[in-house]
C-alpha positions in Angstrom: 165.5 -46.8 21.6 165.0 -50.5 21.0 167.1 -53.5 21.8 170.7 -53.7 20.6 171.8 -57.1 19.3 175.1 -58.7 19.0 175.5 -60.7 15.8 175.3 -63.9 17.9 172.0 -62.8 19.5 170.5 -61.9 16.2 171.5 -65.2 14.7 170.0 -67.0 17.6 166.6 -65.5 16.8 166.9 -66.2 13.1 165.3 -69.7 13.2 162.1 -68.1 14.8 162.1 -65.4 12.2 162.4 -67.9 9.4 159.8 -70.3 10.9 157.3 -67.5 11.2 158.1 -65.9 7.8 158.1 -68.8 5.4 154.5 -70.0 5.8 153.2 -66.4 5.9 155.2 -65.6 2.7 153.6 -68.6 0.9 150.1 -67.8 2.1 150.6 -64.2 1.0 151.8 -65.4 -2.4 148.7 -67.5 -2.7 146.4 -64.7 -1.7 148.1 -62.4 -4.2 147.5 -64.9 -7.0 143.8 -65.1 -6.0 143.7 -61.3 -5.9 145.1 -61.1 -9.4 142.4 -63.5 -10.6 139.7 -61.5 -8.9 141.0 -58.3 -10.5 140.9 -60.0 -13.9 137.4 -61.1 -13.3 136.4 -57.6 -12.0 135.1 -59.2 -8.7 135.1 -56.1 -6.5 133.8 -57.9 -3.4 136.4 -60.7 -3.6 139.1 -58.1 -4.3 138.2 -56.2 -1.1 138.1 -59.5 0.9 141.5 -60.6 -0.4 143.1 -57.2 0.2 141.8 -57.2 3.8 143.1 -60.7 4.3 146.5 -59.8 2.9 146.7 -56.7 5.1 145.8 -58.7 8.2 148.3 -61.3 7.3 151.2 -58.9 6.8 150.3 -57.0 10.0 150.3 -60.2 12.0 153.8 -61.0 10.6 155.0 -57.5 11.4 153.7 -57.9 15.0 155.4 -61.3 15.3 158.7 -59.7 14.3 158.2 -56.8 16.7 157.5 -59.3 19.5 161.0 -60.7 18.8 162.3 -57.1 19.1 163.3 -57.0 15.4 162.6 -54.1 13.1 160.6 -54.7 9.9 162.0 -52.6 7.2 160.0 -53.9 4.3 158.0 -56.9 3.2 159.9 -60.0 4.4 162.8 -57.8 5.4 164.0 -57.9 9.0 166.7 -55.9 10.7 168.3 -56.2 14.1 169.8 -53.1 15.6 173.6 -53.5 16.1 174.1 -50.2 17.8 175.7 -48.6 14.7 173.5 -50.0 12.0 171.5 -53.2 11.4 172.1 -56.9 11.0 170.0 -57.5 7.9 168.0 -60.5 6.8 165.6 -60.9 3.8 163.4 -63.9 3.0 164.4 -66.5 1.7 168.0 -66.1 2.9 169.1 -69.0 5.0 171.5 -67.2 7.3 172.1 -63.8 8.8 175.2 -62.6 7.0 174.7 -58.9 6.2 174.9 -55.6 7.9 174.2 -52.0 6.8 174.5 -48.6 8.4 171.5 -46.6 9.7 171.8 -44.1 6.8 172.7 -46.5 4.0 169.7 -48.9 4.3 169.3 -52.1 2.4 171.0 -51.0 -0.7 174.2 -50.5 1.2 174.3 -53.8 3.0 177.5 -55.7 3.0 178.8 -59.0 4.4 179.1 -58.9 8.2 182.9 -59.5 7.9 183.2 -56.3 5.9 181.4 -54.2 8.6 183.5 -51.1 9.2 185.6 -51.2 12.3 184.3 -54.5 13.7 185.1 -58.1 13.2 182.1 -60.4 12.9 
């Protein structure tokens, strides 16, 4: 089992998550655009190179999030284990204001002040 975070602890890490995520997101968007152009041109070598670069970029971002003891639940989606679910953040949100149960996942996320049985 990984680290359990209070909301305050997770919020303290959010600036690092955001500072790491934002430039990676923009670089990935740029690479994705280049990949689209390479696909349109039928440039197989360039497509392979760009896919490899994207994969490496995303993997490095995932590792950076894991180094913070956060869980990556999707592309640009980071969760912090609360002990009964997750404090949930998705780029480009500016704050950590959502929670969801283990079973419910992202689709069931709610404002932290509506978290069952606990005050934020």
